[in-house]
C-alpha positions in Angstrom: 0.2 -0.1 0.2 2.9 2.4 0.7 5.1 1.5 -2.3 5.2 5.0 -3.6 6.7 6.6 -0.5 9.9 7.2 -1.6 9.1 8.7 -5.3 6.8 11.1 -3.5 9.0 12.8 -1.0 9.2 16.1 -3.0 5.7 16.8 -2.8 4.7 16.3 1.0 3.5 19.7 1.6 0.2 20.7 3.2 -1.4 24.2 3.5 -2.9 25.0 6.2 -6.8 24.0 5.6 -5.0 20.9 3.5 -4.0 20.4 6.9 -6.6 20.0 8.9 -8.5 18.3 6.1 -5.7 16.1 6.5 -6.1 15.4 10.2 -9.6 14.7 9.2 -8.7 11.6 7.6 -5.8 10.4 9.9 -8.3 10.5 12.6 -10.6 8.0 10.6 -9.3 6.3 8.0 -10.3 4.4 6.6 -13.5 6.8 5.8 -16.0 6.4 3.0 -15.8 9.6 0.2 -19.6 10.3 0.8 -18.6 10.3 4.6 -15.7 12.7 4.0 -17.9 15.4 1.8 -20.7 15.3 4.6 -18.0 15.5 7.4 -15.9 18.7 5.5 -19.1 20.6 5.0 -19.7 20.2 8.7 -15.9 21.0 9.5 -15.8 23.5 7.2 -18.9 24.7 5.2 -17.5 22.9 2.0 -19.1 21.9 -1.2 -18.9 18.4 -2.1 -16.7 19.4 -5.4 -14.5 21.4 -3.3 -13.8 18.0 -0.9 -13.3 16.3 -4.1 -10.9 19.0 -5.2 -8.8 18.9 -2.4 -8.8 14.9 -2.0 -7.6 14.7 -5.5 -4.6 17.2 -5.0 -3.4 15.2 -2.1 -3.7 11.7 -3.6 -1.9 13.4 -6.3 1.1 14.2 -4.1 0.6 11.0 -2.8 -0.6 11.3 0.6 -4.0 9.7 0.6 -5.5 7.2 -1.7 -9.7 6.9 -2.8 -10.3 3.7 -4.2 -13.7 2.4 -4.4 -15.0 5.8 -2.6 -12.6 4.9 0.3 -10.3 7.3 1.4 -7.0 5.9 3.2 -3.5 7.4 3.7 -0.2 6.0 1.9 1.5 8.0 4.5 0.6 8.2 8.2 0.6 11.6 9.9 4.1 10.5 12.0 5.8 9.7 8.6 4.5 12.9 7.3 5.8 15.4 9.9 8.8 13.5 10.3 9.8 14.5 6.9 8.7 18.0 7.2 10.4 18.2 10.1 13.8 16.8 8.7 12.7 19.0 5.3 12.6 21.9 8.1 16.1 21.1 9.6 17.6 20.7 6.3 16.6 23.5 4.4 17.0 26.0 7.4 19.9 24.9 9.5 22.1 22.7 6.8 20.6 19.7 7.8 23.0 20.3 11.0 21.0 19.0 13.6 23.2 20.9 16.7 22.8 24.1 14.7 19.2 23.5 14.9 19.4 22.5 18.6 21.2 25.7 19.6 18.6 27.4 17.7 15.8 25.8 19.4 17.1 25.9 22.7 17.7 29.5 22.8 20.1 29.7 25.7 17.6 27.5 27.9 18.7 24.6 29.9 17.7 21.2 29.8 16.4 19.3 32.6 18.2 16.0 34.0 15.7 14.0 32.6 15.4 15.7 29.1 19.4 15.5 28.6 19.0 11.9 29.1 16.4 11.3 27.0 18.8 12.9 24.4 21.8 10.7 25.1 19.8 7.7 25.1 18.6 9.2 21.1 22.1 9.8 20.1 23.3 6.7 21.3 20.0 4.8 19.7 20.8 6.5 16.0 24.6 6.6 16.1 26.5 5.2 12.9 28.7 2.6 14.3 
């Protein structure tokens, strides 16, 4: 089901309204397209055509699929936001996690627990 992930990576982006729409799907999937239309009418005051237009855009980007009137995701919410976070660090900090962390911390101190969690992550993800 998720075989197209790699080839669509560059297309993973959502405008604010699209993100809210995607959240509806991720929270309820699988969801029938008629049910999605009703939900979008209630949540966003959208017409049927608007729902299908936005859905088609996100299907074309490889985020969702609509098959036999059933809408499911091709990537999970976690995968989407993980990609978005990596892309942000790449674009904003040249891919440097230390530079990102320095900016993110903004002079604040870590708690002992946070420092320990970060140490564990470093251990887990260090190339050997």
